N, C-alpha and C positions, 0 to 999 in steps of 0.2 A: 415647539420643543426639540430638542437636539439630544439624540439618542447616544449612552454614551459607552456603550456595549460592543461587543461583536458575536454571533453564534455562527463559525463559518460549517458548512454541512457538507460533506464529498461526497456524494452519490457513486460509489466507484465503479466504475465500466459502463453506466446507467444509460449511456447514449449507443445508436446502435443505425443500421441501416436499413432500407426497407425490407420489411421478412415474409416471404411465400406463403410461411403459417400462418400471420396475423392479415390476411389480405392484401398484403404491401403496406404496410403500416410499420412503423417501429414499433417496440414492445413500450416504450413510453407512450408515445401515440393510440398504443390499442389500448392501453390500460386504462381504468377508473378509478379515480386518484383526485376527487373532488377537493383535499385538503392542499393539493399541490395545486390547484388551478389556483382556487380562493389566493394562494401566497402571489402567484403570480399575475393574479388582477389586481391585487392590492401592492404590486411592487413594478420595478421596471426589468426590465427583461432584455435578453442578449444572446448570442453566441461566443465561442472563444476558442481560441487557439491556445492550448495551454502553454505550449513553447514557441513554435509559431508555424504559417500554414504550409502544410506539406509534411510538417516532422512529425513519427510516429512517437507518443510522447511515453516512456516508462512510467511506472507510480513512482516512482522515486523521485524524475527529474520534475513529475508533473505536480507534485507535492513542495517541491521546492520552490517550484516557478507558485504554487499559487500563494505562498506564503511568503514571496517577495525575495525568494532569493535565488538568482539566476543561475540558472544551471550551467549557463558555459563558465559558470566564472567558481562559482562553490561543487560540481559535482565529480566526483572522484572515483566515481564507482560503487555499486549496491551492496554491495560486502558490508563496509563499517557499519552502513546505518542499520543492516538485518540484524548486526551482531549488537549494536546498542539497541535494538526493542528486545532484545531476549533478555534482556539485564549483562548483557558484557558488556563493559565501559572498557569505552576504546579511547586509549589516547592520540595525540596527532602523530602518526608514523605508523603505526600497529595496521597490520593486514588482516582483511576482513572478505569472509564468504558470505553469500547466501546459499542454503542446501535445502536438497530434497531427500527424506527416506524412501526411498523403490523398493520395487520387489525384482529381486533377480534369478534366474533359475541357473540350478546346481551343476547346466553347461556353461555358465556366465553370461547367460543373452537376459537384457532388462524386458523385463514382464508388465511392467504396471511403474511408469514414472511416480505417480503417487501413492505407492503400496494402500491401493483405495481408500486413499482420502483418509488416510490413518488418523485418529486423534492421542489424546495423552502419549506422547512420547516419551514421559520424562524419562523412566525407569531404563528406556534404552540410552537416553542421553548421558543420563548417569552411568552406564556402563561403560561408556564410552570415554567418557570424563579418564575415570579407574584404572581403565585396562589399555588405553593405548598410553604407550611411549615414545616422547618424542625427543629424548633428555639427550641421546648422544647427539643430536642437531645444535645442541647447544640454545635452545629456543622454549619457550614456555607456548602453550596452546589451550583456549578452552572453547569448550563446545557446550550450547544448549539449544532446548526446542523451543521453537517457535511455534505459532496458530498450526493447529492439523500437521499435515506430512512434512511441515516449517522446521527446519532449525535455523543454525549458524554455529560456524566454526573463524575463530579470533587467533591470529600469530603475532606472539611480541619475541622481538628478540634483535642481534643484530644482522647486520648483511644481508634482510631479507627484501626480496624485489615483489610486487603488485603486476607487472605483466605477463601472468602467465595464464592458460587455457583451463578449458572447463572439463570435467572428467562427463558427464552430460551428453547422451549424442541429441537429445532431444528429440528423439522419437523410439519407439518401443521397437523389439524383434530383433535386435543390433547390440553386440557388446557394449561395456562402456567404455569412453575413451581413456588413454594416455593424456596426463595432466603435462604439460611441455611450457615451456618459456617462449613469450613471446618475442622477447629482445633478447641477445646474445648478451646477455649480463651471469657475472656472476653469482648476481642477487635474484636475478629471477628463477636460473637452475638452481639454488638452492632451495627457492621455495617451491617449484615444481615438484624436485626429488621430496620434498618433506610433504606434500597433500598427498604424494603418492601411496608415500608408506604410509600416512594417515588411514587411508583407503583399504589398501591392505588389512592392516590391524582391525580396524574398526569391522570392515565385511565378517573376519574369522568371530570376531563378538559378535556381533550380530547374529550373524543365522545359526548358532546355538544358544539365543537367547530364548529365556522361557517362554519372553510374552510372546515371540514369532515363533513358538512350538505350539503355544493353544492356538493364535490363531490360525495356523494350521492345519490343527483337527478340529476349527470351526469351517474351516474352508476359504478362510479368509488371505488375502494377501500378507506375507510376510514383507518388513521393514528390515531388509537385512542388507540394502547396503545405503551408502550415503552418495550424493551426485551433488558437487560443489560448482559453485559459478558465482560471475558477478566476483569477481575480485579486485580491491581497490583497497586504498592506503588511506587512513583515517584523517580527515582534515580539518580546519580552524573554522568552525562556524562563529558568527559576532550573534551575542545572545540576541534572541527575538527583544527582550524586554527591554535592552538597553540601542538595539534597534528601532523601537516604535513607542518605547514610553509605555507600553502596557504590560500587565502579569497576563499568565494563558495557562491554558491545560490542553491535555490533547486525548480522546477517547477514541481509542480502535482494539480493535481485536488484532490485526494483524500486525506482526512486529515491527516490518518495513516501518507504516505510519508513524509508530509509538518510538521508534529509533530516530527520525525526522523528526522528533516533538523533543526527544532527550538531547540530541542535538543542538538545538538551538535554544534550550533551557525553558521545553512547556512542561507542567507538570503531568506527570502519566497520571491517569483517573480508573481506576480500577472497576470493573463493574464484572457482578456475577451473571454468567450465561452466555457470555459474547463471543462466539467461535470465527467471526469470518464467515460463516456459509448462512445456507435457507434458514437454520434453525437457531440465529443468533436471538439473544435477547437486546434487541434494537427498542422496544419501550423503557429498558433499562437505561439505554444508551442517554438518551431524549429527558428523562429524568434526573440523570446522571448530569447531565449537560445543562440544564434549567437549574439544578442546586450549584452547581460551579459559578454560573454567572452571577450570584449574589456576592461572592467574594474576586471572582476573577474579571478582567476586563475583553480578553478574548479566550473561547473556548471553540477546538478543532474538534468535530466528530467526521470520522469516516466510516462511512455502510457499507461492505463490500460482496454483500449474495450476489446482487447484479452480475457481477464481475464475473462469478463463477460460472452461469448459466450462460454468457455471452463465450466463454470459452468454452465450456461442453458444446456449443450452437445447439442450448435450445429455448426459441424465441418466446415459447407457451409459458416458460417457468419463468421466464425473465419479466415478461408482463406480469405473471401472477405475485414476483417477490416485490414489484414495483406497487402492486395494489397491498401488498401489507407491509412495505414499508408508508406508503399514504395514512393509511388509520392510523397508524401510532406518530406522527406529528402535527394530530390534530390540538395538543395545547401548544402550541408554538402560536396559534392565530390568535393567542391574548399574551403573548408575552410582551413587555412593553419595554420601553426605554434600550433598547436594542434591533442593530440593525441586523436581519438575518440574511445569509447568501449562502444559496444554494444552488451546486453546480456539480457536473461530473469532471474527474482528473482526465478522462480521455477517453472516448468512443471503444467499445469492444464486439463490434458486430457479431452476429452468433453463423453472418454469412462465412465468414474467413477465421471463426473462432480464436483472434488473435488481437490486439490493439491497433487499430489505428490511426490517420492524421482527418480524421475528418471531424469539425469543431464542433463543440460540444453547449447544452441550451446552460443559460444562468439568469438566476432570481436574485435582487437585491431589495429589501423590504424591509422599512421600518423609517422613521422620521426623518422629513427630509427628502427622503426619496420622492422625483418626479415621476409620477406616473404614468405607464402610457396606456393603451389600447390590447395590449396581451390578456387573454383571458383564460389563456390554459398553457401548463407546464409542457413543451412538448420541441421537439428539433426542429419541427417546419414554423410554429407561433413563435416560438423564441427569436426566430432569425429576422422577426417583422416588427422587434421592440426596438425600445430606446436605448437601451445601451450600445447598439449595433453591433461590433466585432471587433472583440476585445482578445486580447491577450493573458494569458495565466499572471504575467506579473506585472498587471495595473490593477489586480482586484484589491489586493492592500493598498494603494495609492488611495483607490475611489472610496475604500471603506474606511481611512483615515481621515479624507475629509468628510465625512460625514459627520463622524462623530469629532470633530472638528477639530483633531492632531492634526492633522497636516500644516506642514510647513509654508511659507509663501516662497514663490523662486521670486525674487528680486523684491525692490527697493517696496 
């Protein structure tokens, strides 16, 4: 029998390097994960360079590659994709930024780049949208909250450029930076000036906002400044359904991933209680994915909590979250007529607290898959699997072939 659907589960940042806190094992190798191991035993495994060997992928470029959109051709910057994910419809030519709500002291020093990993920032974003006035520049803007401390800013109008720097110093204990043009063009200078004015006006609004006043009373870090980065100009993406002949959906708490889905035409599925953090409703994501597979050909699910642990350098927490993921994947063991792909989008080693170029493990399981001898899902075991070492852009062609949707090359 040939499978006719694809379930693509991306365990964001799950791959790692040996961790002293785990007796030299990676969190994935140290975790007790009977379901993932069984899926590995029933499938074919390998390791994958999401972009290419030695290239550290961003989550944006990684997911584009995994969906078969070569980032060398289609990537224009993370900002526009974040905007799409927050519900801002981006037309080609609009300028987008990814943003963080952060904490700044009265002396103008950044003390927390994530404002205590604040959630529920909608009231702050609404105040900015209503209170900031950029009409003097002849442009329009949209500012929306994303998951947690994240947000997005979109600019539309004439004479805008996207080659501008960030105001994010990328560390704490220093002042925010000024946004500057990176090319000596009038369009980029105009955008940089608009960004600095936006930060000035929005900071005044945020410092006095009741939500932040209340947070300070509770001893919590206020979200009183917007840090922006990842400027880009919205590009034009071939629709997923036209590219592959498959209908599809995306399930993710991360606005970046839903934004990529929106950009290529995947339908966003809303699931209650998903946060992109350790407390996310992962079981709800899996249940929703199985429901979607009854009416769609392809479902992309992003599960992000392990990536946070990697960025925070918490190896044991990362291992524990992997075990939490494993427990809710059990319904997939009975999934029929479906190719299941499970992989990471990049490694986030606890030792460096950032993305690395280390290849990530992959499982492909389903009807027609040539099983190999791998019986554990981790970085070490998967390297011995039948897939060998592939690139991110290889996954969709492999999956399409397994569901008999690939086109013959030649006569």
